[in-house]
C-alpha positions in Angstrom: -21.7 6.4 18.2 -22.6 8.8 15.4 -24.0 7.8 12.1 -20.7 8.7 10.5 -18.7 6.6 12.9 -20.4 3.3 12.2 -18.5 0.0 12.1 -19.5 -0.6 8.5 -18.2 2.8 7.4 -14.9 2.1 9.2 -14.6 -1.1 7.2 -15.3 0.7 4.0 -12.7 3.3 4.9 -10.1 0.7 5.5 -11.1 -1.1 2.3 -10.4 2.1 0.4 -7.1 2.6 2.3 -6.0 -0.9 1.5 -6.9 -0.5 -2.2 -5.1 2.8 -2.5 -2.0 1.4 -0.7 -1.9 -1.6 -3.0 -2.2 0.6 -6.0 0.8 2.6 -4.8 2.8 -0.6 -4.4 1.8 -1.7 -7.9 2.8 1.7 -9.3 6.1 1.4 -7.6 6.6 -2.0 -9.1 5.9 -0.7 -12.5 8.2 2.3 -12.0 11.0 -0.1 -11.0 10.6 -2.5 -13.9 14.1 -1.7 -15.2 15.8 -1.4 -11.8 18.4 -4.2 -11.4 17.8 -6.3 -8.4 14.3 -4.9 -7.7 11.8 -7.4 -6.3 8.0 -7.1 -6.7 6.2 -6.0 -3.6 2.6 -6.5 -2.7 0.2 -7.0 0.2 -2.4 -9.8 0.9 -5.5 -7.6 0.3 -8.0 -10.3 1.4 -6.1 -11.2 4.6 -5.7 -7.5 5.6 -9.4 -6.8 4.9 -10.3 -9.9 7.0 -8.3 -8.5 9.9 -10.4 -5.3 9.7 -13.7 -7.2 9.5 -12.6 -9.4 12.5 -12.0 -6.2 14.5 -8.3 -6.6 14.8 -6.3 -3.4 15.2 -4.1 -3.1 12.2 -1.5 -0.6 11.4 -2.4 2.2 9.0 -0.4 0.5 6.3 0.2 -3.2 6.2 3.7 -4.5 5.8 4.4 -5.3 2.1 6.2 -8.5 1.2 8.4 -9.5 -1.7 6.2 -11.7 -4.0 7.7 -15.2 -4.1 7.9 -17.5 -7.1 8.3 -14.8 -9.8 10.8 -15.4 -12.6 13.9 -13.3 -12.3 15.7 -11.7 -15.2 19.5 -12.0 -15.4 19.7 -8.5 -13.6 17.8 -9.9 -10.6 14.6 -8.0 -11.3 11.4 -10.0 -11.1 8.7 -7.4 -12.1 6.3 -8.8 -14.7 4.3 -6.3 -16.8 1.5 -8.9 -17.1 1.2 -9.5 -13.4 1.3 -5.8 -12.6 -1.2 -4.9 -15.2 -3.6 -7.5 -13.7 -2.9 -6.2 -10.2 -3.6 -2.6 -11.4 -6.9 -3.6 -12.9 -7.8 -5.5 -9.7 -7.1 -2.5 -7.5 -9.0 -0.2 -9.7 -12.1 -2.4 -9.5 -11.6 -2.8 -5.7 -11.4 1.0 -5.3 -14.6 1.5 -7.4 -16.4 -1.1 -5.3 -15.2 0.7 -2.1 -16.4 4.1 -3.5 -19.8 2.6 -4.2 -20.0 1.1 -0.7 -19.2 4.5 0.8 -21.8 6.1 -1.4 -24.4 3.6 -0.1 -23.4 4.3 3.5 -23.8 8.0 3.0 -27.2 7.6 1.2 -28.4 5.6 4.2 -27.4 8.5 6.5 -29.0 11.0 4.2 -32.2 9.0 4.1 -32.3 8.8 7.9 -31.8 12.5 8.1 -34.4 13.4 5.5 -37.0 11.0 7.0 -36.4 12.5 10.4 -37.2 15.9 9.0 -40.7 14.8 7.7 -41.7 13.4 11.1 
């Protein structure tokens, strides 16, 4: 196993993939806010990340689901600007965390390389 193919880096990679995918779902929800009959879609970020941590093989993109329990407007659309704004903020924070985790992993690799040079 190479330093760039570590289990922790794989988890960080999937973390970023999940955050980016959820962000695209949220953006799609916002884009369809005026589409009659459109239902809000999302993924269970924590559950999907736990599958990765547990070592389960997961598909590249998890299956989104229609979010239950949201209030529908008379046209059948259930997208809430407030919910989507919160979800957008959450995914932005999750993505920033993932980037920082990736930076940490690469700093550790860089430190290992540079310390090896001085020996």
